[in-house]
N, C-alpha and C positions, 0 to 999 in steps of 0.2 A: 133245251138245256141252257143255251146262252140267255134265254129270256129270264132265267132265274138270277142272273147277275144283278145286284142292286144298281139303281140309277146312278148313284155317285161313283161306283166302280166303273160302270160303263162310260161315264163322262171322263173319268181319269184315263181310260184306255183309248180315248178318241184318236190319238195320234198313232196308235199301234194298229197297223193294217198290213195284210199280206202284200198288197200292191197289184195294180192292174197288169203290170208288166209280167206277172207270173201266171196269168191265165193261159191255158193251152194254146189258143190261137196266136198269142204273142210270143211263143217260144221261137227261138232261132230256127228250129227245124220246120216250122210251119209259116213263118212270116212271109215267105215268098209264094206261098200257095194262093192262087187267085181267090179273092173274096167276092164271089159272084152269085152265091146262093142268096136269094131274097127271102130271108127268114122273118116271119112276122107272127102276130097273134091277134085274133079278133077281140081279145079281152084287154089289151093295153098297147099303147104306142111305143115305138122304139125310144128309149130314154124316159118313158113315162112310169108312173107308179104302178106297181104290181097290186092288183086288188087283194084285199085281206083274205078273201075266200081261199086263195092259193097258199096262204101262210099258216104258221102255227097259231095265229090269232083268229083264224077262220076255220074252214072245213079241212084245210091242208091238202086239197086236191092238186094234182099236177095241172098246169094251165094248158089250154088248147094252143096248138101251133100249126102253122101252114107255111109252105114255101113253093116257089116257082120251080121251073125245070132244074134238073141237075145235069152235069155234063154227060155226054155220051161215054159209054164205058164204065159208068158207075155200077158196081156190083153189090154195094151195101152202103147203108148210111149209119152214122153214129152221132149221138147227141150227148153233149156234156154241158152241165150247168154248174157254174162256179160262182162263189162269192169272194171277190178279191179284197173286200173290206173287212173280212173277219179278223179279229185280233189274234191271228195265228201265223206261223211262219209261211204257210202255203195257203192258197185259196181253199175255202171250204167247198167240198163237192156236194152238190144237192141232187144231182142225177147223172148217171152214166148209163146210157143205152147203147149197146155196141153192135147189134146185128139187125138193124131195121131194113126191110125190103127196099130195093132201089126205086121201085115204082110208087112208093108211098109219097104223098105230098101233104098229108094232114095228120095231126094227132089230136084226137078229141080230148076235151076236159076229163080229167080223171083216168086217162089211158094207163098210167103207171101206178103200181101199188104204192100206197102211202100209209102212214099210221092210221089204223081204223078203217081203211078202204081197200077193197080188193082191186086188182088190176094186173096188167101185164108185168111179170117179174122175171121170166126165164131168160130174157136178153139184157138184164140189168147187171151192171157192175155194182160194186159197193160204194155207198156214199161215205162221207167222212165219219158217220156214226156206225160204219161197218155193216149197214143193212142194204140189201138189194131192193131199194125203194126210192121214191121221191122223198127227199128230206125237206119238209116245208120250212121256208125261211123263218128264222126266229132271232133277229139281231138283238144284242143287248140293249136294254133301255138306256138312254143317255149317250149311246155311242154314235149317234147321228145316222144319216142315210147310208144304206148299203146298196151296192150294185149287184145285180144278179145277171150274169153273162151266159146267155143261151148260145151254144156253139154247135152248128151242124156241119159234119164232115162227110163229103162224098168220097167213098173208098173204091179203089180199083179191084178189090177182092174181098170176099166175106172174111170175117175173123173167126177164129176158133179158140175158145178158152174152156178149160175144165173148171166149172164153177163160176163164181162171180168175181171178175177181176177188179183190182183196185186201180186207181188213177195211173200210177206209175207203169204197171203192166200194160194198160190200155194205150198209153202214150207211146211206149216202146213198140207195141204191135202196129200202130198206124203210121209210124215214121216211114217215109218214102212211099206210102200208099194213098195219100190224100190228093185227090184230083182238084177239089175245090172246097171252099168253106163258106159259111155264112154266120152272121152274128146278130143277135137281138139282145138289147140291154133293158132291164127293168130296174126300178129302184124301189126300196121299201125301208121305212123307218118305223120302229115301234112307237106308237103314240105315247 
């Protein structure tokens, strides 16, 4: 949807961004949580460019992820991917997975449902387009590079939701339950 914004409009909106300080990991309630989970991807380096195959310009698959150990007592994992550079009041949610098993340490490419691709969707919350799926990055042309912040949370108890929660309900549910977190950042700019 944002890819349809004309280049000139995207350029004019360059200064309008949600802000990195608004991503979940930076919230006051999570800022003191130990950042000890080594989250990474075999497809891109931390701070590196997200390959187009994982965006709206490519196949739109969710990227593969991996991480090292999580703290003892972890009962569930949750993954949230946000774009703090979207020209919106809050970061754009690209993925919210809320009930991943604690023994899991990898997610293969295409693990989550995305437009035109089947995949896991029963543990997904709603992205910013209100779908329980991976929302492939599609920054406006001319807006400049966007950050995509992958955040993994180790939780002390499984979560329970009726249906697919939105970001706000998810963040309220994990408050006080996060044992540790990890972050991986990718960049993408529409050519």
